[in-house]
Backbone bond lengths (Angstrom), bond angles and torsions (degrees), N, CA, C in turn:
res aa  C-N    CA-C-N  psi(-1)  N-CA   C-N-CA  omega(-1)  CA-C   N-CA-C  phi
1 X - - - 1.468 - - 1.525 110.74 -
2 X 1.332 114.57 -42.06 1.456 117.61 -176.22 1.509 111.53 -68.65
3 X 1.370 115.54 -35.88 1.465 117.51 -179.73 1.514 111.70 -70.62
4 X 1.364 116.53 -39.42 1.462 119.41 178.83 1.519 111.78 -69.49
5 X 1.314 117.37 -30.17 1.470 120.59 -179.39 1.520 111.73 -71.10
6 X 1.367 116.28 -22.14 1.461 119.99 -178.14 1.518 112.78 -91.81
7 X 1.355 117.13 -0.19 1.456 119.42 179.02 1.529 109.94 -64.95
8 X 1.309 114.70 140.77 1.466 119.64 177.44 1.508 114.27 84.46
9 X 1.346 116.98 -5.68 1.443 120.26 179.33 1.535 109.99 -90.45
10 X 1.310 117.38 139.22 1.452 121.66 179.42 1.516 109.48 -75.14
11 X 1.321 118.36 127.33 1.456 119.76 179.22 1.522 111.22 -62.65
12 X 1.312 115.22 143.35 1.466 120.94 -178.04 1.523 109.62 -78.88
13 X 1.310 116.98 125.86 1.450 122.43 180.00 1.519 107.82 -112.77
14 X 1.341 115.14 138.40 1.466 119.71 -176.44 1.517 111.82 -61.76
15 X 1.348 115.51 -31.99 1.460 118.53 -177.79 1.520 112.49 -69.77
16 X 1.379 117.21 -16.15 1.452 120.24 -179.68 1.516 112.94 -82.49
17 X 1.310 117.56 -7.46 1.458 120.14 177.45 1.527 109.68 -65.81
18 X 1.348 116.41 158.92 1.464 118.89 175.02 1.526 110.10 -59.98
19 X 1.288 116.44 121.29 1.458 120.82 -177.95 1.509 113.52 84.91
20 X 1.327 118.32 -3.48 1.459 120.07 -178.47 1.514 112.38 -66.03
21 X 1.324 115.77 -40.73 1.455 118.79 178.97 1.527 111.24 -65.98
22 X 1.315 116.29 -37.40 1.464 119.61 178.59 1.525 110.88 -64.49
23 X 1.333 116.09 -42.91 1.460 119.47 177.91 1.519 111.67 -64.61
24 X 1.325 115.85 -38.40 1.457 119.44 177.83 1.522 110.90 -65.19
25 X 1.336 116.80 -39.09 1.461 120.11 178.71 1.527 110.71 -66.13
26 X 1.339 116.75 -39.58 1.458 119.90 178.34 1.532 111.17 -66.59
27 X 1.326 115.59 -35.91 1.464 119.03 178.74 1.515 111.40 -65.51
28 X 1.332 115.86 -33.75 1.461 120.09 -179.57 1.528 112.37 -81.04
29 X 1.316 117.74 -10.79 1.469 121.01 -177.58 1.530 110.02 -129.36
30 X 1.324 117.53 69.66 1.473 119.52 -177.36 1.520 113.40 -67.07
31 X 1.350 117.51 -28.20 1.460 118.43 179.64 1.526 111.80 -66.65
32 X 1.331 116.70 -36.11 1.468 119.95 177.05 1.522 110.10 -65.59
33 X 1.320 116.48 -41.05 1.467 120.54 179.56 1.522 110.39 -63.22
34 X 1.337 116.50 -46.23 1.465 120.08 -178.72 1.524 111.00 -64.33
35 X 1.335 116.81 -48.12 1.456 119.57 -179.52 1.514 112.96 -64.86
36 X 1.326 117.20 -41.98 1.467 120.92 179.89 1.520 111.38 -65.17
37 X 1.322 117.31 -36.31 1.470 120.46 178.91 1.524 110.94 -62.94
38 X 1.331 115.90 -43.34 1.469 119.21 179.21 1.528 110.44 -67.01
39 X 1.334 116.81 -39.79 1.464 119.93 179.54 1.519 111.71 -65.68
40 X 1.326 117.00 -39.11 1.468 120.26 176.98 1.522 110.23 -61.72
41 X 1.332 115.90 -39.40 1.466 119.87 176.88 1.525 111.02 -59.80
42 X 1.334 116.94 -46.21 1.462 120.18 179.75 1.522 111.75 -65.36
43 X 1.314 117.40 -38.14 1.462 120.67 178.48 1.527 110.57 -63.74
44 X 1.324 116.77 -42.68 1.462 120.37 178.53 1.527 110.81 -64.23
45 X 1.330 116.67 -40.90 1.464 120.42 177.71 1.530 110.44 -61.25
46 X 1.341 116.42 -43.08 1.461 119.95 -179.25 1.528 111.74 -66.78
47 X 1.328 116.89 -40.24 1.460 120.10 -177.88 1.528 112.21 -69.09
48 X 1.316 116.41 -38.99 1.465 120.67 -174.91 1.523 111.95 -102.66
49 X 1.338 117.20 22.88 1.464 120.84 -178.98 1.538 112.87 -56.35
50 X 1.341 120.56 -43.31 1.467 119.07 -179.47 1.522 113.81 -62.73
51 X 1.324 117.78 -23.81 1.466 121.02 -177.23 1.520 113.06 -94.71
52 X 1.326 118.20 -20.00 1.469 119.94 -177.52 1.522 112.26 -108.97
53 X 1.315 118.28 -6.62 1.466 121.13 -179.55 1.517 109.62 -137.45
54 X 1.322 114.95 157.11 1.452 120.47 179.35 1.510 112.01 -86.37
55 X 1.313 115.56 -155.76 1.462 121.37 -179.36 1.523 109.36 -76.46
56 X 1.335 118.99 118.55 1.471 119.76 -178.80 1.521 113.62 -73.04
57 X 1.349 117.51 -15.90 1.458 121.20 -179.04 1.524 112.77 -100.13
58 X 1.328 117.60 -13.64 1.454 120.32 -179.72 1.517 111.64 -69.61
59 X 1.331 117.16 139.22 1.462 120.42 -178.29 1.527 109.74 -139.28
60 X 1.326 113.91 155.57 1.465 121.54 178.27 1.523 107.48 -146.37
61 X 1.338 118.73 109.84 1.478 120.81 -177.79 1.524 113.75 -57.66
62 X 1.310 117.32 -21.97 1.466 119.24 179.81 1.525 111.93 -68.40
63 X 1.328 117.05 -20.87 1.471 120.75 -177.30 1.533 111.66 -111.47
64 X 1.321 118.03 24.06 1.456 120.14 -177.61 1.533 111.24 -69.90
65 X 1.335 115.05 139.73 1.466 123.67 175.65 1.525 112.70 56.66
66 X 1.343 116.27 39.51 1.460 120.31 175.64 1.523 109.82 -80.57
67 X 1.319 116.94 141.14 1.455 121.45 178.25 1.528 110.88 -70.24
68 X 1.334 117.38 158.94 1.479 119.68 175.32 1.516 111.32 -56.43
69 X 1.325 115.73 134.55 1.464 121.52 -177.27 1.518 108.26 -152.82
70 X 1.335 115.67 -176.01 1.457 120.40 178.30 1.519 111.54 -65.43
71 X 1.337 117.21 -28.36 1.461 120.96 179.51 1.526 111.06 -82.21
72 X 1.324 116.33 -42.69 1.468 122.21 178.58 1.528 107.85 -121.88
73 X 1.320 116.17 98.47 1.465 121.30 -172.59 1.519 112.55 -59.56
74 X 1.325 117.36 -40.02 1.470 121.54 -179.48 1.516 112.03 -107.45
75 X 1.323 117.60 13.66 1.453 121.48 -178.57 1.520 111.95 78.98
76 X 1.344 115.79 -171.31 1.458 122.06 178.39 1.531 109.40 -126.64
77 X 1.348 115.29 162.13 1.461 119.27 -179.17 1.518 110.50 -96.78
78 X 1.333 116.82 -165.55 1.462 122.02 -173.81 1.518 112.95 -69.83
79 X 1.336 117.78 -16.87 1.464 121.44 177.60 1.525 112.74 -101.65
80 X 1.315 117.46 0.81 1.451 121.05 -177.91 1.508 114.04 84.68
81 X 1.328 117.60 17.70 1.471 121.68 177.97 1.527 110.35 -85.05
82 X 1.314 115.47 144.78 1.460 121.30 -178.56 1.532 109.10 -72.65
83 X 1.325 116.81 116.93 1.460 120.95 -178.51 1.529 110.63 -67.36
84 X 1.322 117.67 -33.68 1.466 120.70 179.11 1.525 110.39 -61.40
85 X 1.331 117.17 -44.75 1.466 120.23 179.55 1.520 110.95 -63.63
86 X 1.322 117.40 -40.34 1.460 120.53 -178.56 1.533 110.94 -69.81
87 X 1.310 117.27 -35.78 1.471 120.39 178.06 1.529 110.18 -69.36
88 X 1.325 117.06 -40.90 1.464 120.46 179.93 1.526 110.52 -63.60
89 X 1.313 117.75 -46.59 1.464 120.17 179.13 1.526 111.51 -70.56
90 X 1.321 117.06 -27.26 1.454 119.99 174.92 1.514 112.72 -65.68
91 X 1.338 116.67 -24.89 1.462 120.52 176.05 1.522 110.77 -60.32
92 X 1.321 116.86 -38.67 1.462 120.63 179.15 1.522 111.02 -60.36
93 X 1.329 116.60 -45.49 1.460 120.24 -177.90 1.524 110.63 -62.89
94 X 1.312 117.27 -45.74 1.459 120.71 -177.40 1.525 111.14 -63.80
95 X 1.332 117.93 -42.68 1.462 120.53 179.85 1.526 111.36 -68.26
96 X 1.326 116.97 -42.12 1.463 119.86 179.69 1.524 110.45 -62.61
97 X 1.324 116.60 -45.52 1.464 120.24 -179.74 1.522 110.81 -65.16
98 X 1.336 117.08 -47.24 1.459 120.22 -177.77 1.518 113.02 -61.48
99 X 1.325 116.90 -48.29 1.463 120.60 -178.31 1.524 111.02 -68.63
100 X 1.326 117.09 -41.62 1.469 120.17 -178.68 1.522 111.44 -65.13
101 X 1.328 117.08 -45.33 1.463 120.43 179.56 1.519 110.63 -63.69
102 X 1.337 117.21 -42.34 1.466 119.94 178.97 1.523 111.18 -61.64
103 X 1.335 117.20 -41.88 1.462 120.62 -179.64 1.529 111.52 -67.18
104 X 1.334 117.21 -46.51 1.466 120.58 -178.05 1.526 111.10 -65.13
105 X 1.341 116.40 -48.50 1.464 119.62 -178.27 1.520 111.43 -65.16
106 X 1.329 117.66 -36.12 1.460 120.58 -178.73 1.530 111.33 -68.79
107 X 1.319 116.94 -46.52 1.470 120.17 -177.82 1.523 111.13 -65.78
108 X 1.331 116.35 -50.60 1.468 119.25 -178.80 1.524 110.94 -66.57
109 X 1.335 116.97 -42.39 1.457 120.07 178.89 1.507 112.81 -64.22
110 X 1.333 116.94 -34.21 1.467 120.57 177.51 1.525 110.89 -65.09
111 X 1.312 117.21 -47.33 1.464 120.70 -178.84 1.525 111.35 -62.54
112 X 1.334 116.10 -47.57 1.464 119.44 -178.76 1.522 110.59 -67.48
113 X 1.332 117.47 -40.87 1.464 120.75 -178.45 1.514 112.80 -64.46
114 X 1.314 117.34 -39.57 1.469 120.51 179.00 1.523 110.20 -65.86
115 X 1.331 116.92 -43.79 1.469 119.89 179.38 1.524 111.52 -64.66
116 X 1.331 116.55 -40.98 1.464 120.00 179.65 1.529 111.55 -66.66
117 X 1.316 116.62 -39.25 1.454 119.57 -178.44 1.515 113.52 -72.98
118 X 1.332 116.92 -27.21 1.467 119.82 -175.41 1.525 112.31 -94.61
119 X 1.340 116.37 -35.79 1.461 120.01 -178.98 1.527 108.94 -110.06
120 X 1.318 117.06 114.42 1.453 121.76 -175.96 1.522 112.65 -66.90
121 X 1.312 118.19 -34.41 1.458 120.18 179.42 1.515 111.78 -64.24
122 X 1.320 115.90 -40.99 1.466 119.93 176.63 1.516 110.15 -67.46
123 X 1.338 116.48 -37.26 1.458 121.73 -176.63 1.521 111.58 -60.77
124 X 1.322 117.72 -43.33 1.458 121.19 -176.20 1.522 112.45 -61.94
125 X 1.309 116.87 -35.13 1.464 120.63 -177.40 1.525 111.17 -84.84
126 X 1.319 116.28 -51.63 1.466 120.58 -172.97 1.517 111.67 -66.52
127 X 1.320 118.38 -40.96 1.455 120.26 -176.48 1.519 112.23 -66.71
128 X 1.333 118.37 -28.09 1.467 119.38 175.03 1.526 109.96 -67.56
129 X 1.337 116.44 -36.03 1.459 120.19 176.11 1.528 110.24 -66.57
130 X 1.328 116.84 -42.37 1.461 120.76 179.12 1.524 111.48 -64.22
131 X 1.327 117.21 -39.56 1.462 120.49 177.34 1.525 111.30 -62.99
132 X 1.334 116.13 -39.14 1.457 119.34 177.34 1.518 112.56 -65.02
133 X 1.333 116.94 -38.11 1.470 120.30 178.42 1.520 111.10 -68.79
134 X 1.324 117.67 -37.02 1.459 120.56 179.95 1.522 112.37 -72.57
135 X 1.337 117.42 -18.07 1.460 120.35 178.04 1.528 111.99 -73.36
136 X 1.326 117.02 -18.32 1.465 122.03 179.20 1.527 108.59 -95.64
137 X 1.340 119.31 128.98 1.470 120.57 176.34 1.522 111.67 -53.76
138 X 1.324 116.05 137.21 1.468 120.55 -173.64 1.519 112.36 -59.21
139 X 1.331 117.15 -42.10 1.466 119.32 -175.77 1.530 110.54 -70.04
140 X 1.348 117.98 -33.24 1.469 120.07 177.63 1.523 110.91 -69.54
141 X 1.330 116.44 -39.98 1.453 119.75 177.03 1.518 111.20 -64.50
142 X 1.340 116.88 -39.27 1.462 120.42 178.01 1.521 111.44 -66.20
143 X 1.336 117.22 -40.34 1.468 120.44 178.09 1.524 110.50 -63.19
144 X 1.326 116.56 -41.20 1.466 120.20 179.52 1.524 111.23 -62.82
145 X 1.332 117.18 -42.10 1.460 120.46 -179.83 1.521 111.67 -67.94
146 X 1.334 116.77 -39.30 1.459 120.26 179.95 1.524 110.50 -69.18
147 X 1.345 116.73 -35.03 1.458 120.37 179.89 1.525 111.56 -64.24
148 X 1.331 116.45 -34.32 1.464 120.59 -178.58 1.521 112.55 -73.85
149 X 1.325 116.75 -19.20 1.463 121.04 -177.06 1.522 109.66 -128.86
150 X 1.317 115.83 164.92 1.457 120.87 179.37 1.517 110.30 -69.68
151 X 1.333 115.97 132.17 1.457 120.89 -176.74 1.528 110.74 -66.25
152 X 1.323 115.95 127.89 1.458 122.96 175.15 1.515 107.70 -157.95
153 X 1.313 116.68 171.82 1.458 119.79 -177.94 1.516 110.90 -64.75
154 X 1.320 118.27 -40.27 1.460 120.90 -179.40 1.527 110.82 -65.98
155 X 1.323 117.23 -41.25 1.459 120.93 179.02 1.523 110.18 -64.42
156 X 1.310 117.19 -39.04 1.468 120.70 178.44 1.527 110.25 -62.82
157 X 1.331 116.84 -43.43 1.466 120.37 179.68 1.522 110.91 -62.45
158 X 1.334 116.59 -44.78 1.469 120.45 179.52 1.523 110.69 -64.68
159 X 1.337 116.74 -42.29 1.458 120.84 -177.43 1.525 111.76 -66.20
160 X 1.311 118.07 -33.04 1.462 120.62 178.59 1.523 110.62 -80.96
161 X 1.329 117.20 -30.91 1.473 120.67 -178.18 1.521 112.09 -67.85
162 X 1.324 117.57 -40.31 1.469 121.01 -174.75 1.531 112.21 -59.33
163 X 1.335 120.94 -46.34 1.467 118.90 178.69 1.528 114.02 -68.33
164 X 1.338 118.11 -20.30 1.469 120.49 -178.79 1.526 112.31 -84.80
165 X 1.318 118.06 -19.98 1.469 121.05 -177.61 1.528 112.50 -60.98
166 X 1.354 120.52 -45.17 1.466 118.87 -179.16 1.523 114.08 -58.73
167 X 1.316 118.69 -32.85 1.466 120.85 179.57 1.528 110.84 -66.92
168 X 1.318 115.93 -39.61 1.464 119.29 177.13 1.526 110.15 -69.34
169 X 1.314 117.08 -38.86 1.470 120.96 179.94 1.517 110.61 -60.68
170 X 1.317 117.86 -45.18 1.466 120.78 -178.65 1.528 111.35 -64.31
171 X 1.338 116.47 -38.58 1.461 119.48 178.82 1.522 110.95 -65.27
172 X 1.336 117.09 -50.29 1.467 121.03 -178.72 1.524 110.06 -63.08
173 X 1.305 117.26 -41.44 1.465 120.67 -180.00 1.521 111.29 -59.98
174 X 1.331 117.16 -42.61 1.467 119.74 179.90 1.527 111.61 -64.18
175 X 1.334 116.49 -38.04 1.469 119.92 177.97 1.519 110.65 -67.06
176 X 1.333 116.69 -43.04 1.464 120.55 -179.05 1.528 110.59 -64.52
177 X 1.312 117.94 -41.17 1.462 120.42 178.81 1.523 111.53 -62.38
178 X 1.346 116.22 -35.63 1.464 119.85 178.60 1.524 111.20 -69.72
179 X 1.331 116.43 -44.80 1.466 120.75 -177.41 1.523 110.83 -71.97
180 X 1.308 116.63 -33.03 1.461 120.20 -175.35 1.534 112.60 -61.32
181 X 1.330 117.50 -29.32 1.450 120.46 -178.72 1.513 114.85 -87.19
182 X 1.334 118.53 3.06 1.461 121.24 -179.82 1.530 110.53 -74.96
183 X 1.345 116.47 152.78 1.480 119.92 -175.04 1.523 113.89 -59.48
184 X 1.340 118.75 -38.40 1.463 118.38 -175.65 1.521 111.55 -70.35
185 X 1.346 118.14 -26.62 1.459 120.24 175.03 1.530 109.81 -71.77
186 X 1.319 115.87 -42.62 1.461 119.16 177.66 1.530 111.27 -63.41
187 X 1.329 116.25 -36.64 1.469 119.36 177.60 1.526 110.94 -65.46
188 X 1.340 116.70 -39.54 1.462 119.92 178.64 1.520 110.87 -65.18
189 X 1.332 116.87 -38.67 1.465 120.07 178.93 1.529 110.48 -66.73
190 X 1.339 116.40 -41.64 1.463 120.13 -177.97 1.524 112.55 -66.34
191 X 1.324 117.92 -26.63 1.471 121.03 178.71 1.525 112.87 -84.00
192 X 1.327 116.71 0.32 1.457 120.10 177.00 1.512 114.76 89.35
193 X 1.327 118.89 14.86 1.466 121.46 178.28 1.526 109.56 -66.40
194 X 1.290 116.30 136.73 1.459 120.94 -178.26 1.529 111.05 -67.21
195 X 1.335 114.32 150.76 1.462 119.69 -178.16 1.514 113.26 -61.78
196 X 1.345 116.98 -38.79 1.466 119.88 -179.74 1.520 111.08 -63.36
197 X 1.310 117.46 -39.12 1.462 121.61 179.53 1.536 110.56 -68.88
198 X 1.322 116.54 -39.38 1.469 119.98 178.10 1.526 110.49 -63.97
199 X 1.315 116.24 -43.17 1.469 119.46 -179.24 1.522 112.00 -65.97
200 X 1.324 116.91 -40.97 1.461 119.79 -176.25 1.522 113.43 -76.04
201 X 1.323 117.99 -34.62 1.464 121.05 -174.21 1.525 113.80 -96.76
202 X 1.322 118.14 -28.34 1.452 120.09 -172.61 1.530 113.88 -116.98
203 X 1.316 117.50 -32.81 1.458 119.75 -174.36 1.531 111.82 -94.46
204 X 1.334 117.41 -45.85 1.467 120.26 -178.46 1.531 113.49 -56.11
205 X 1.344 120.33 -44.40 1.477 118.67 179.19 1.528 113.89 -58.34
206 X 1.330 117.48 -28.40 1.464 120.23 -179.68 1.522 112.33 -73.37
207 X 1.320 117.69 -18.20 1.463 121.12 -178.34 1.528 113.09 -92.22
208 X 1.331 117.49 -7.73 1.472 120.29 -172.95 1.518 111.60 -63.82
209 X 1.341 117.25 -50.98 1.469 120.74 -175.41 1.524 112.51 -60.16
210 X 1.339 120.12 -54.90 1.464 118.38 179.26 1.518 113.17 -65.80
211 X 1.331 116.76 -27.79 1.462 119.93 -178.65 1.530 110.96 -70.63
212 X 1.321 117.02 -37.52 1.469 120.24 178.33 1.530 110.10 -63.31
213 X 1.326 116.36 -43.85 1.457 120.36 179.17 1.528 110.49 -63.74
214 X 1.339 116.13 -44.37 1.465 119.82 179.52 1.516 111.29 -62.70
215 X 1.326 118.12 -35.21 1.463 121.37 179.82 1.524 111.50 -62.26
216 X 1.334 117.32 -36.48 1.474 119.65 178.30 1.519 110.85 -66.30
217 X 1.329 117.15 -39.16 1.460 119.71 178.72 1.526 111.36 -69.84
218 X 1.325 117.32 -36.06 1.461 120.70 175.35 1.521 110.30 -63.66
219 X 1.315 116.38 -39.38 1.468 120.96 179.43 1.522 111.15 -62.91
220 X 1.335 117.45 -46.69 1.470 120.41 179.68 1.522 110.96 -65.72
221 X 1.344 117.27 -39.47 1.469 120.10 177.61 1.519 110.92 -64.16
222 X 1.327 117.49 -37.24 1.461 121.18 179.44 1.527 111.31 -66.18
223 X 1.321 116.81 -39.63 1.468 120.25 178.27 1.526 110.36 -62.42
224 X 1.329 116.50 -43.88 1.465 120.33 178.98 1.532 111.31 -66.93
225 X 1.327 116.62 -41.93 1.463 119.91 -179.44 1.520 111.29 -64.45
226 X 1.329 116.75 -41.28 1.470 119.68 178.47 1.522 110.49 -62.93
227 X 1.322 116.72 -41.69 1.464 119.92 178.27 1.523 110.50 -63.81
228 X 1.345 117.13 -40.19 1.458 119.92 178.05 1.518 112.62 -65.65
229 X 1.330 116.79 -41.53 1.463 120.19 178.33 1.524 111.25 -64.60
230 X 1.313 116.78 -43.10 1.466 119.94 178.67 1.525 111.24 -65.84
231 X 1.314 116.18 -35.67 1.467 119.99 177.86 1.525 110.74 -64.17
232 X 1.327 116.51 -37.66 1.464 121.01 179.90 1.530 112.81 -81.42
233 X 1.341 117.08 -6.04 1.452 120.41 -179.08 1.501 114.54 85.85
234 X 1.353 116.41 11.12 1.468 120.32 -179.18 1.514 112.09 -110.01
235 X 1.315 118.07 9.49 1.455 121.26 -177.43 1.510 112.09 -100.43
236 X 1.321 115.47 -131.78 1.458 120.28 -179.79 1.524 110.31 -64.96
237 X 1.336 118.33 150.28 1.467 121.21 179.24 1.526 111.52 -57.73
238 X 1.339 117.96 153.30 1.477 120.96 -177.33 1.524 113.56 -59.04
239 X 1.344 117.11 -28.25 1.468 118.45 -178.96 1.528 112.86 -74.03
240 X 1.341 117.30 -10.50 1.465 121.10 176.17 1.528 108.07 -101.71
241 X 1.329 119.14 109.78 1.467 119.61 -177.16 1.517 112.25 -69.23
242 X 1.302 116.26 130.70 1.459 122.79 173.75 1.517 107.83 -139.32
243 X 1.313 115.79 162.69 1.460 119.07 -177.75 1.521 111.53 -60.52
244 X 1.325 117.23 -35.74 1.452 120.49 -178.66 1.512 113.14 -66.40
245 X 1.339 117.93 -48.16 1.465 117.98 -178.49 1.520 112.56 -76.25
246 X 1.340 118.80 -21.53 1.469 120.24 172.03 1.524 110.08 -66.13
247 X 1.339 116.01 -42.99 1.466 120.09 177.40 1.527 109.97 -65.36
248 X 1.337 116.50 -39.31 1.462 120.12 -178.66 1.525 111.69 -63.71
249 X 1.330 117.28 -40.57 1.471 119.56 -179.26 1.525 112.04 -70.74
250 X 1.330 117.41 -22.03 1.461 119.96 -177.20 1.512 115.05 -97.06
251 X 1.342 117.86 -5.19 1.469 118.81 -175.87 1.527 112.37 -66.26
252 X 1.339 117.66 -31.76 1.465 120.19 179.70 1.520 112.54 -73.79
253 X 1.335 116.37 -14.58 1.470 120.78 -177.91 1.530 110.97 -116.52
254 X 1.330 116.32 24.93 1.461 119.77 -173.77 1.519 111.91 -61.71
255 X 1.324 118.02 -41.42 1.466 120.13 -178.58 1.520 112.18 -70.08
256 X 1.331 117.16 -32.05 1.460 120.55 179.95 1.527 112.18 -86.09
257 X 1.334 117.35 -37.32 1.467 121.68 -175.30 1.520 109.93 -139.83
258 X 1.330 118.02 74.42 1.478 120.17 -178.35 1.517 113.76 -65.67
259 X 1.343 116.61 -18.26 1.468 119.02 -178.89 1.533 112.86 -66.33
260 X 1.335 117.90 -22.26 1.464 120.40 179.23 1.526 110.51 -64.06
261 X 1.331 116.62 -33.29 1.463 121.48 179.63 1.525 111.37 -93.30
262 X 1.321 116.61 -35.20 1.465 120.07 -172.63 1.521 112.73 -63.41
263 X 1.319 118.02 -49.29 1.469 120.36 -173.84 1.536 113.54 -68.58
264 X 1.333 119.88 -47.39 1.477 116.86 175.20 1.527 112.56 -65.50
265 X 1.346 117.21 -33.59 1.462 119.20 176.34 1.516 111.93 -65.20
266 X 1.344 116.47 -37.80 1.457 120.63 177.62 1.525 111.12 -65.24
267 X 1.331 117.31 -43.14 1.468 120.53 178.55 1.523 111.42 -64.36
268 X 1.325 116.53 -39.46 1.466 120.42 178.15 1.526 110.78 -63.08
269 X 1.322 116.75 -44.60 1.462 120.26 179.74 1.526 111.19 -64.00
270 X 1.332 117.75 -41.47 1.466 121.15 179.73 1.528 111.33 -65.44
271 X 1.333 117.01 -40.23 1.472 120.15 -179.68 1.521 111.03 -64.51
272 X 1.326 116.82 -46.59 1.468 120.32 179.58 1.520 110.49 -65.23
273 X 1.340 116.98 -40.18 1.464 120.45 177.99 1.518 111.11 -61.46
274 X 1.330 117.25 -43.64 1.465 120.98 -178.85 1.525 111.18 -63.09
275 X 1.330 116.91 -44.48 1.467 119.80 179.97 1.518 110.56 -63.88
276 X 1.337 117.26 -41.98 1.464 120.27 179.72 1.530 111.59 -67.47
277 X 1.326 117.73 -34.13 1.465 120.25 176.37 1.523 110.89 -63.62
278 X 1.326 116.13 -43.12 1.462 119.58 177.48 1.527 110.32 -63.09
279 X 1.330 116.60 -42.19 1.456 119.75 178.88 1.517 112.76 -63.32
280 X 1.334 117.23 -43.97 1.464 120.48 178.42 1.525 111.02 -64.39
281 X 1.328 116.16 -40.91 1.455 119.19 178.86 1.511 113.06 -65.14
282 X 1.329 116.84 -41.19 1.464 120.15 177.28 1.524 111.29 -65.57
283 X 1.321 116.57 -38.12 1.466 119.35 177.73 1.523 110.83 -62.00
284 X 1.329 116.94 -45.51 1.470 120.02 179.32 1.516 111.65 -66.46
285 X 1.341 116.75 -34.39 1.460 119.98 -177.49 1.520 112.29 -77.02
286 X 1.334 116.95 -37.13 1.462 120.82 -175.43 1.523 113.13 -87.61
287 X 1.316 117.63 -16.97 1.460 120.47 177.53 1.526 108.73 -81.54
288 X 1.310 119.91 114.06 1.469 121.23 -175.75 1.522 112.77 -63.13
289 X 1.318 117.99 -30.62 1.463 119.75 -179.72 1.516 111.51 -68.48
290 X 1.353 116.19 -39.31 1.473 120.34 178.42 1.516 110.42 -76.89
291 X 1.348 117.05 -41.18 1.483 120.86 -178.66 1.513 111.22 -63.18
292 X 1.334 117.72 -30.02 1.458 120.36 -178.84 1.524 111.28 -68.00
293 X 1.338 116.78 -27.27 1.460 119.90 -178.77 1.522 111.83 -85.97
294 X 1.339 117.73 -15.89 1.471 120.95 -178.56 1.518 111.44 -78.82
């Protein structure tokens, strides 16, 4: 009786529960979970920096070069400044620079890439400019731009964004060229559909998946570039603590106080690793050929 009464009923699947599909997706993408967890940690540290760290600029010569202890978790530097406070506040700079550069380069690169891929006349001119920009090392171009203007956080973001735009343009352009030759695009053109409508409704959605992945790599590259610029003294001003200038101030005291370099270097490595994990996970998840095998 019980078996006949259950005929015609759909079997209950765990994935059909509320949130079941989300949990299943997270289970299939452990790299996204790991990277996102680390990024959430850094975001929380940056948001609550005033409550979990002291004054990053305050110094006391009596406490110079103190080893890590219960009072100074990451030790102190050559001026007696708390390295933990400077590393915590440096998290804000790295996240602001990384997210801002990724957003600026992605938006501008998307617009230019779509126009270059769809209009051949624009492509011939603009892509030669992009090739010329890519021929110059990104950090040298950023140093040149910062040298011409007064160093500040906004100038650093702009200087790092400009070298990253050509990479996004080339990616978007390649996607647009591929989609542009598909039959449904040709059919839309033959029916007299305007180019702006074709780009917004048919071409732009095809660029979303690769663009999201590229944005994560731009973000990680921006974090590293900002740290390199600050290390060289061409990044954020010395009064603004960042991981790069914390490492730079401690390099002369590495043998006496290696913790000045170790802790900001560790945070920098973890941040870049987390962003790259999210990017790799999104690439595997959004690529239908890879997702089909998972």
